[in-house]
C-alpha positions in Angstrom: 0.0 0.0 0.0 1.3 3.4 -1.0 1.7 5.9 1.8 1.2 8.9 -0.4 -2.6 8.8 -0.1 -3.1 10.8 3.1 -4.9 13.8 2.2 -8.7 14.5 2.1 -10.7 15.4 -1.1 -12.1 18.7 -2.1 -14.5 17.6 -4.9 -15.2 21.0 -6.4 -13.8 20.9 -10.0 -13.3 24.1 -11.9 -15.3 23.6 -15.1 -14.1 26.9 -16.7 -10.7 25.5 -17.5 -10.2 24.9 -21.3 -7.1 23.8 -23.1 -8.3 22.8 -26.6 -10.0 26.1 -27.5 -13.4 24.8 -28.2 -15.1 25.3 -24.9 -14.2 22.0 -23.1 -11.2 20.0 -22.1 -10.8 16.7 -23.9 -10.0 13.7 -21.7 -8.9 10.5 -23.1 -9.2 7.4 -21.0 -7.4 4.1 -21.9 -9.6 1.3 -20.6 -13.3 0.9 -19.7 -13.4 -0.7 -16.1 -14.5 0.8 -12.9 -11.7 3.3 -12.6 -12.1 4.5 -16.2 -15.8 5.0 -15.9 -15.5 6.8 -12.5 -13.1 9.2 -14.0 -15.3 9.6 -17.1 -18.4 10.4 -15.1 -16.5 13.0 -12.9 -14.6 14.5 -15.9 -17.9 14.9 -17.7 -19.5 16.6 -14.7 -16.6 19.1 -14.7 -17.4 20.0 -18.3 -14.9 17.8 -20.2 -15.6 15.8 -23.4 -14.5 12.3 -22.7 -13.2 9.4 -25.1 -12.9 6.0 -23.6 -10.7 3.6 -25.5 -11.2 -0.1 -25.3 -9.5 -2.9 -27.3 -11.3 -5.9 -25.7 -14.5 -7.3 -27.1 -16.6 -6.0 -24.1 -16.5 -2.9 -21.9 -16.4 -3.0 -18.2 -12.9 -4.3 -17.2 -12.1 -7.0 -14.9 -14.5 -6.7 -11.9 -17.9 -7.1 -13.7 -16.6 -9.4 -16.4 -14.1 -11.8 -14.9 -13.5 -10.7 -11.3 -15.7 -9.6 -8.5 -19.1 -10.3 -9.9 -18.7 -13.8 -11.3 -16.6 -14.9 -8.4 -19.2 -13.9 -5.8 -21.9 -15.7 -7.8 -19.6 -18.9 -7.8 -18.9 -18.5 -4.1 -22.6 -18.0 -3.2 -23.7 -21.1 -5.1 -20.9 -23.3 -3.7 -21.8 -22.1 -0.1 -25.4 -23.2 -0.7 -24.3 -26.5 -2.0 -22.1 -27.0 1.1 -24.9 -26.1 3.4 -27.1 -28.8 1.9 -24.4 -31.4 2.5 -23.5 -30.2 5.9 -25.5 -27.9 8.1 -25.0 -27.4 11.9 -28.4 -28.0 13.0 -29.4 -31.5 14.2 -33.1 -31.2 13.2 -32.2 -30.5 9.5 -31.3 -33.4 7.3 -28.2 -33.2 5.0 -28.5 -34.0 1.4 -26.2 -34.2 -1.6 -27.2 -31.4 -3.9 -28.2 -32.0 -7.6 -25.5 -29.9 -9.2 -25.1 -28.7 -12.8 -21.9 -26.8 -13.2 -23.1 -25.9 -16.7 -26.3 -24.3 -15.6 -24.5 -22.4 -12.9 -22.1 -21.0 -15.3 -24.9 -20.1 -17.7 -26.8 -18.2 -14.9 -23.6 -16.5 -13.9 -22.9 -15.3 -17.4 -26.3 -13.9 -17.7 -26.0 -11.8 -14.5 -22.6 -10.6 -15.6 -24.1 -9.4 -18.9 -27.0 -7.8 -17.1 -24.7 -5.8 -14.8 -22.3 -4.9 -17.7 -25.4 -3.4 -19.5 -26.7 -1.6 -16.5 -23.5 -0.2 -15.0 -21.4 0.5 -18.2 -23.2 0.4 -21.5 -26.2 2.3 -20.3 -24.0 5.0 -18.8 -22.2 5.3 -22.0 -25.3 5.5 -24.2 -27.1 8.2 -21.8 -24.2 10.5 -21.4 -23.6 12.7 -24.4 -20.2 13.8 -23.2 -18.8 10.3 -23.3 -17.9 8.3 -26.4 -16.2 4.9 -27.0 -13.3 4.3 -29.5 -12.6 0.6 -30.2 -8.9 -0.2 -30.4 -5.6 -0.4 -28.6 -3.8 2.8 -27.5 -0.2 3.7 -27.3 1.5 6.9 -26.5 3.0 9.1 -29.4 3.7 11.9 -27.1 2.4 13.5 -23.9 -1.0 14.6 -25.5 -1.3 12.2 -28.4 -2.3 8.6 -28.7 -2.2 6.2 -31.6 -5.2 3.8 -31.7 -4.9 0.6 -33.5 -8.2 -1.1 -34.4 -8.8 -4.8 -35.0 -8.1 -4.5 -38.7 -4.7 -2.8 -38.1 -5.7 0.6 -39.2 -4.3 3.5 -37.1 -5.6 6.9 -36.0 -4.2 9.5 -33.8 -6.2 11.0 -30.9 -5.1 14.2 -29.2 -6.3 15.0 -25.6 -5.7 17.5 -22.9 -5.7 15.0 -20.1 -5.1 11.3 -20.3 -5.9 8.6 -17.9 -4.3 5.1 -18.0 -6.7 2.5 -16.5 -5.6 -0.7 -18.3 -6.0 -3.0 -15.3 -4.0 -6.2 -14.9 -3.6 -9.8 -16.1 -2.7 -12.9 -14.3 0.9 -13.4 -13.6 2.4 -16.7 -14.5 5.3 -18.1 -12.5 8.3 -19.5 -14.3 7.6 -23.3 -13.8 9.3 -25.5 -16.1 6.9 -26.9 -18.6 4.0 -24.9 -17.4 3.5 -23.0 -20.6 3.1 -26.2 -22.6 0.2 -27.3 -20.4 -3.6 -26.2 -20.6 -3.6 -24.7 -17.2 -6.4 -22.4 -15.9 -6.2 -18.8 -14.8 -9.0 -17.3 -12.6 -11.0 -16.6 -15.8 -11.2 -20.1 -16.8 -11.9 -21.3 -13.4 -14.8 -18.9 -13.0 -16.7 -19.8 -16.2 -15.8 -23.5 -16.6 -18.9 -25.7 -17.2 -17.0 -28.8 -15.9 -16.2 -29.8 -12.4 -12.9 -31.3 -12.0 -12.3 -34.3 -9.9 -9.1 -32.9 -8.4 -8.2 -29.1 -8.7 -4.6 -28.2 -7.9 -4.3 -24.5 -6.9 -1.0 -22.8 -7.0 -1.2 -19.6 -4.8 -2.0 -18.6 -1.4 -3.9 -15.3 -1.3 -7.3 -13.8 -2.3 -8.2 -15.3 -5.6 -6.5 -18.7 -4.9 -8.4 -19.2 -1.6 -11.7 -18.0 -2.9 -11.9 -20.2 -5.9 -10.2 -23.2 -4.2 -12.9 -23.3 -1.4 -15.7 -22.7 -3.9 -14.6 -25.8 -6.0 -14.3 -27.9 -2.9 -17.8 -26.9 -1.9 -19.1 -27.7 -5.4 -17.7 -31.3 -5.1 -14.1 -31.3 -6.3 -11.1 -32.5 -4.4 -8.7 -29.6 -3.9 -5.1 -29.1 -3.1 -3.5 -25.7 -2.5 0.2 -25.1 -3.0 1.5 -22.2 -0.9 4.9 -21.0 -1.4 4.9 -19.7 2.2 1.7 -20.0 4.2 -1.9 -19.0 3.5 -2.1 -15.1 3.7 1.6 -14.7 4.7 1.5 -11.1 4.3 -1.3 -10.6 6.7 -1.5 -11.1 10.4 -0.2 -14.8 11.1 -3.4 -15.7 13.0 -5.5 -15.2 9.9 -3.6 -17.7 7.9 -3.3 -20.2 10.7 -7.0 -20.2 11.5 -8.1 -20.3 7.8 -5.7 -23.3 7.1 -7.6 -25.0 10.0 -11.0 -24.2 8.4 -9.8 -25.3 5.0 -8.5 -28.6 6.3 -11.7 -29.2 8.2 -13.6 -28.9 4.9 -11.2 -31.5 3.2 -9.0 -29.0 1.3 -5.3 -30.1 1.4 -3.0 -27.2 2.2 0.7 -27.8 1.3 2.5 -24.9 2.9 6.1 -24.0 2.1 5.6 -25.8 -1.1 6.8 -24.8 -4.7 6.5 -26.5 -7.9 9.7 -27.0 -10.0 8.1 -28.5 -13.0 4.7 -29.2 -14.5 3.4 -31.7 -17.2 0.3 -32.8 -18.7 -0.5 -36.2 -20.3 -3.8 -35.3 -21.8 -5.7 -36.2 -18.8 -3.7 -35.4 -15.6 -1.4 -32.7 -14.5 1.6 -33.8 -12.7 3.6 -31.2 -10.5 7.1 -31.9 -9.1 7.4 -30.0 -5.9 9.9 -29.8 -3.1 7.5 -31.8 -0.9 6.7 -34.6 -3.6 4.5 -35.1 -6.7 1.0 -33.7 -6.8 -1.4 -35.1 -9.5 -4.8 -33.7 -10.6 -7.0 -33.2 -13.6 -7.1 -29.4 -13.6 -4.4 -26.8 -12.5 -5.2 -23.2 -11.6 -2.4 -20.6 -11.4 -3.2 -17.7 -9.1 0.0 -16.2 -8.1 -0.8 -12.5 -8.5 -1.5 -10.1 -11.3 0.7 -7.8 -13.3 -0.1 -4.4 -14.7 -1.3 -4.0 -18.3 1.3 -1.6 -19.7 3.6 -3.3 -22.1 1.9 -2.1 -25.2 1.5 1.6 -24.1 4.8 2.9 -25.1 5.3 4.6 -21.8 9.1 5.1 -22.4 8.3 7.4 -25.2 6.7 9.9 -22.8 8.8 9.1 -19.8 6.1 7.7 -17.5 7.7 6.3 -14.3 7.0 2.7 -13.2 8.1 0.9 -10.1 10.0 -2.4 -9.7 6.8 -4.3 -10.0 6.0 -2.8 -13.3 3.2 -0.5 -11.9 2.7 3.1 -12.9 3.8 5.5 -10.1 1.1 8.1 -9.2 1.1 10.9 -6.6 -1.7 11.9 -4.2 -3.6 13.5 -7.1 -3.5 10.2 -9.1 -1.1 12.0 -11.7 2.1 10.4 -13.0 5.4 12.3 -13.2 4.3 13.6 -16.6 1.9 16.5 -16.2 -1.5 15.7 -17.6 -1.1 11.9 -17.6 -3.0 10.1 -14.7 -3.4 6.5 -13.8 -5.9 4.5 -11.7 -6.7 0.9 -10.8 -4.6 -2.3 -11.0 -2.1 -0.8 -13.5 -1.0 1.7 -10.9 0.8 1.4 -7.5 -2.3 1.2 -5.6 -4.0 -1.7 -3.8 -5.8 -4.0 -6.3 -9.4 -3.5 -5.2 -12.2 -2.3 -7.5 -13.5 0.2 -4.9 -9.9 1.8 -4.7 -9.8 1.9 -8.5 -13.1 3.6 -8.8 -12.2 6.2 -6.0 -9.0 6.8 -7.7 -10.6 7.3 -11.0 -13.2 9.6 -9.6 -10.5 11.7 -8.1 -8.4 11.9 -11.2 -11.5 13.1 -13.1 -12.1 15.9 -10.5 -8.3 17.0 -10.7 -8.3 16.9 -14.7 -11.0 19.5 -14.6 -9.5 21.9 -12.1 -10.3 20.3 -8.8 -8.1 19.3 -6.0 -8.9 15.8 -4.8 -6.7 13.2 -2.9 -7.4 9.6 -1.8 -7.0 8.6 1.8 -6.2 4.9 2.1 -5.3 4.8 5.8 -8.7 3.2 6.6 -9.1 1.2 3.6 -11.0 -2.1 4.5 -10.3 -5.2 2.7 -12.4 -8.5 2.6 -11.5 -12.0 1.3 -14.7 -13.9 0.5 -13.8 -17.3 1.9 -16.0 -18.8 4.5 -15.3 -17.7 7.3 -14.4 -14.4 5.6 -11.1 -12.6 6.1 -11.6 -8.9 6.9 -8.9 -6.2 7.7 -8.4 -2.5 8.1 -5.6 -0.3 9.4 -2.4 -1.7 10.8 -1.4 -5.0 12.3 0.7 -5.1 15.3 3.9 -5.8 13.2 3.1 -2.8 10.9 2.6 -0.5 13.8 5.6 -1.7 15.6 7.7 -1.0 12.4 6.5 2.6 12.7 7.7 2.6 16.3 4.0 2.6 17.6 3.8 0.8 20.9 0.5 -1.4 20.7 -1.8 -3.4 22.8 -4.2 -6.0 21.3 -6.9 -8.4 22.1 -8.2 -11.5 20.4 -11.7 -12.6 20.8 -12.6 -16.1 19.8 -16.0 -16.2 17.9 -17.3 -18.7 20.3 -17.7 -15.7 22.7 -20.1 -13.8 20.3 -23.7 -14.7 21.1 -24.8 -14.6 17.4 -22.1 -16.9 16.3 -23.2 -19.3 19.0 -26.8 -19.0 17.9 -25.8 -19.7 14.3 -23.6 -22.7 15.4 -20.8 -21.0 13.4 -18.1 -20.3 15.8 -15.0 -20.5 13.6 -12.6 -17.5 13.7 -11.8 -14.6 15.8 -11.7 -10.8 16.1 -8.6 -9.0 16.8 -8.3 -5.2 17.6 -5.0 -3.4 17.8 -4.8 -0.2 19.7 -2.1 2.4 20.5 -1.0 1.5 24.0 -0.7 5.1 25.3 -3.9 6.4 24.1 -6.1 3.4 23.4 -6.9 4.6 19.9 -8.0 1.9 17.6 -5.5 1.5 14.8 -6.3 -1.9 13.3 -8.6 -4.8 13.1 -8.1 -8.3 11.8 -11.2 -10.5 11.6 -11.8 -14.1 10.5 -15.6 -14.8 10.9 -18.7 -15.9 9.0 -19.9 -12.7 7.3 -16.8 -10.9 8.6 -17.0 -8.6 5.7 -20.2 -7.1 7.3 -18.2 -6.3 10.5 -15.1 -4.6 9.1 -16.8 -1.3 8.2 -17.6 -0.6 11.9 -13.8 -0.9 12.7 -13.0 1.3 9.7 -15.3 4.0 10.9 -14.0 3.7 14.4 -10.5 4.3 13.1 -11.5 7.1 10.8 -13.2 8.9 13.7 -10.2 8.3 16.0 -12.2 6.2 18.5 -10.6 4.5 21.5 -11.4 1.0 22.5 -13.2 2.3 25.5 -15.3 4.6 23.2 -16.2 1.4 21.2 -16.8 -0.7 24.3 -19.4 2.1 25.6 -21.3 2.1 22.2 -24.7 0.5 21.9 -24.5 -2.6 19.6 -27.7 -4.5 18.7 -28.1 -7.9 20.0 -28.0 -10.6 18.4 -25.6 -9.4 15.7 -22.2 -10.6 14.6 -20.8 -6.9 14.8 -21.5 -7.0 18.5 -18.3 -8.9 18.5 -16.4 -5.7 18.0 -17.9 -4.3 21.2 -17.1 -7.4 23.0 -13.5 -7.6 21.9 -13.1 -3.9 22.8 -14.4 -4.7 26.2 -11.8 -7.3 26.8 -9.1 -4.5 26.9 -10.4 -4.0 30.5 -12.6 -6.9 31.3 -12.7 -10.7 31.0 -15.3 -11.5 28.5 -16.3 -14.7 30.4 -17.6 -12.4 33.3 -19.9 -10.4 31.1 -23.6 -11.1 31.0 -25.4 -12.2 27.7 -25.8 -8.6 26.3 -23.5 -6.8 28.5 -23.7 -3.0 28.3 
């Protein structure tokens, strides 16, 4: 996470600014995803004429087409299948679901198309300030793009401001023989109409874990190869507890395991690893994503990128070249769609004379496993690295009345506070519906609440979010000594 996004936004653009002499600024946006459209809408509100440039067959970018939307549909269907097989209530009979992966994929695709039309195409059609140009863009100079269409024909497009919002693509590790095999990326896994008998997943973070659990719940045997441990960049408790949850569901987690080579015989994949041979009929590669910048000719205009190949932006979403901005996964920002949209929006404001910055200090994040992983703010390790002395408490979910009532007590809530003041500075949660809890912690950090402030708040009973209050109370009390709905 970049530490440059620390200011607040002044969202009042100056629509009187004009650079092209015809009464409005011309903004060109390379890409058509969430960051691109957020920028387009704000720039149009500021009086700009906007041209979006897209080379793919469909608009909308990653999230609606091959990311957030289809993955959550897959996860939800898998959760319902899992609950039919194994529910926690003694009076409800378990049953094997009658499952058609092909029908699930068809319904999933239909909803994706519906949302793409509603949230992207309809906006494009209804806003006269926006237009779409089909083709792939590269820079000729600071204010000029060369657009190549599918027939190979080229045209030049001049703009006063340019936003790069080209997103990212899966990063493929250098495993011997891998490129000669029909491996899956997340796109193939999300839309496959077949259910593998044994899915091997290489990766240990968000995409890997969400898809791995979904396929296990749909009925596949699943093995996860983690180069370190699950979620090794997060608080260690999260990975440790989630590993136990996965193993309880029958997912095999191979920690500290790396594949040296891969082969495919027409039916089975075979991976040679440092812990032995792993065999399965499908292989999913989810080892991160890389910025889509290779074809932009950024060197021609001198746009700076970092060692990860991401475009470096400042607090205004502007690159080192005046008038060229970037937002979303192609930039050095956290790869979340809501961050991309917020960055694009602020770029649009700044392009038209405003002064808007993006504050990521209280950015919540959710991994949609079950239980869900939800985080905000700093971990103890991060705080200590900044010489902040901390105190923390961990509340097991078995102490949360709603979790007990649901018979779903996996996980915990951890709150991290500044020792001297008691200010809440971080929260790490592993809980069923944990994503619904984390925003309360984010708001508490944003409003500089102490753990005592949180403990004194009224939380509705029985709710999962009451667990945050209970955890806050443990800074001064033993939760076992509190009554059922302790005030």
